[in-house]
C-alpha angles and dihedrals in degrees: 000000000000091000092048090049093052093044091051092051097046113073121189122206111262112253136153107255128221120214100271125169136237089196114097088200096052108038118185122244120255114231130220114273124017118347111203128193144137134225140169142184090276092052102039143212122340122217122203130170138202137161122254134189173335086184138012121340127193127193117191120193134182127191131196114191120228121243138237117210089343095310121113112239123227090243124156138203124198120214117205130180121193140147126229092259090047091231089134119039126161132158140179136174132224121200127207092237089060173314090079100196141050143180127217117196135185145151125229130197096211139010109292135178107237127197118216112202118195109193131182126202106286124232127005132128095247121067111250128176132071148193122328139179133202131196131176134211138172126036097000139135132187134229129225129263117244116259122250136056112316092226089072107109151073124302141178111230107230105162142346099072129092089231135024109265097176127208109015130194123209103201130206092244090066096259132120127214125185131196090242088065094254115137137195150140138266128205132182108247100177124004095196094059094031088237118163136183111227120189117192117173109313091339123099118195135188107210136176119214116229104186110231090018109053142233113334131189110269090219095046106027093179087067116086110210093175119024114209113238098184 
């Protein structure tokens, strides 16, 4: 109930979401143009990647804090760029009270895979975070998104069910398996809105996939029914 209350109070700015990752070992590729997403301390850190160099690389980011009961929170997101060898590491933080944009610059001597980390404040009982966007310019190149339906993955069930079914796997074959022993199926209902019909036991749910967040109730999108874990 506490999770549901805080979810209802905290409103994120609406933005189309790219397929980001919560897994540090499997970051998601940034796409050309503006990459928009949202995260908070309940959701966790997002991990992206792109290729930079040889030459100058520029990363531009913007952040809009979420609101509680109509008032904008003093949330913050920290944007960090680093490579596997840690030869390039730069980090800046944006606060909800402003300024709301930043630029990270660097020059690389050779083509390098770079990881972009977007981290909200960790912990806390009230959801803090918001919507952000990222765009690249200069000597950059982009990776490819993995094949398959983006719903496939592991989630923590938080709401929506009459009982707690715990860690839940949405499998590529359209089936669902929970740590509680409950099983079910998932089916894409509308690709444009990322809406799925999920049946687990006797319960039928209409859920919207928010990449990097999880599956939310289609009637109450601020409530996370299944929180993404990777």
